[in-house]
C-alpha positions as CSV (number, residue, x, y, z in Angstrom):
1,M,-13.1,19.7,-10.5
2,H,-12.2,22.9,-13.0
3,I,-9.1,23.2,-15.3
4,T,-7.7,26.2,-16.7
5,Y,-5.7,27.0,-20.2
6,H,-3.7,29.7,-20.3
7,V,-3.0,31.7,-23.8
8,G,0.3,33.2,-23.7
9,V,3.7,33.7,-25.7
10,H,5.8,30.9,-25.6
11,D,8.9,29.1,-27.3
12,E,9.3,32.4,-29.7
13,G,5.4,31.9,-30.7
14,F,2.0,31.3,-28.3
15,A,1.5,28.6,-27.0
16,Y,-1.5,27.6,-24.5
17,R,-0.7,25.3,-21.0
18,L,-2.1,24.2,-18.3
19,D,-0.6,24.3,-15.2
20,D,3.5,24.9,-15.6
21,V,2.9,22.3,-19.2
22,W,2.7,24.3,-22.1
23,S,1.6,22.9,-25.4
24,E,4.0,23.2,-29.1
25,P,4.5,26.0,-30.1
26,F,2.0,28.2,-33.0
27,R,2.4,30.4,-35.2
28,S,-0.3,33.3,-34.2
29,H,-2.5,33.9,-31.4
30,D,-5.4,32.5,-33.2
31,A,-4.1,29.0,-33.6
32,A,-3.1,28.8,-30.0
33,F,-6.1,30.0,-29.1
34,A,-8.0,27.8,-30.7
35,A,-5.9,25.1,-30.2
36,A,-6.5,25.8,-26.4
37,R,-10.7,25.8,-26.5
38,N,-10.3,22.6,-28.7
39,A,-8.3,21.0,-25.4
40,A,-10.9,22.5,-23.5
41,R,-13.6,20.7,-25.3
42,R,-12.1,17.1,-25.4
43,Q,-11.3,17.5,-21.8
44,Q,-14.9,17.8,-20.9
45,L,-15.8,14.3,-23.2
46,A,-16.5,11.5,-21.4
47,G,-14.9,7.9,-22.1
48,Q,-14.5,5.0,-20.6
49,D,-14.0,3.7,-16.5
50,T,-10.2,2.8,-16.7
51,T,-7.2,2.1,-14.3
52,I,-4.7,4.7,-14.4
53,R,-1.0,3.6,-13.5
54,Y,1.6,6.4,-13.1
55,Q,4.8,7.1,-11.2
56,T,5.4,10.0,-8.8
57,A,8.2,11.8,-8.3
58,D,10.2,9.6,-5.3
59,G,9.4,6.5,-7.7
60,E,6.7,4.6,-6.3
61,W,4.4,3.2,-8.8
62,H,0.2,4.0,-8.5
63,S,-2.7,2.7,-9.8
64,E,-5.5,4.4,-9.3
65,H,-9.5,3.6,-11.0
66,A,-10.7,6.5,-13.5
67,A,-14.4,6.8,-14.0
68,G,-15.4,8.1,-17.7
69,Q,-17.8,10.7,-16.6
70,D,-15.7,11.5,-14.3
71,R,-14.6,15.0,-16.4
72,P,-13.9,18.6,-15.1
73,A,-15.3,21.5,-16.4
74,A,-12.1,22.9,-18.2
75,D,-12.3,26.8,-19.9
76,V,-9.7,29.5,-21.7
77,V,-7.9,32.4,-20.5
78,D,-6.7,34.6,-22.7
79,D,-3.2,36.0,-20.6
80,I,-1.7,38.6,-23.6
């Protein structure tokens, strides 16, 4: 799996996003870019196995096993 964080203009500042979800705004492009790189780096850290429970848009609850070693490759793209 591979994910990409995008840095761009958002909420009268700069922010990063993954798909359609934006981070909080930052005052500078450099701060937003550094935060995105940090998020991408953390995304790749291995953790412990766990069970994830989530609700889908139709109201159904689901559980699935998440292996702590199963981490995506992540990078950052500057959309400015």
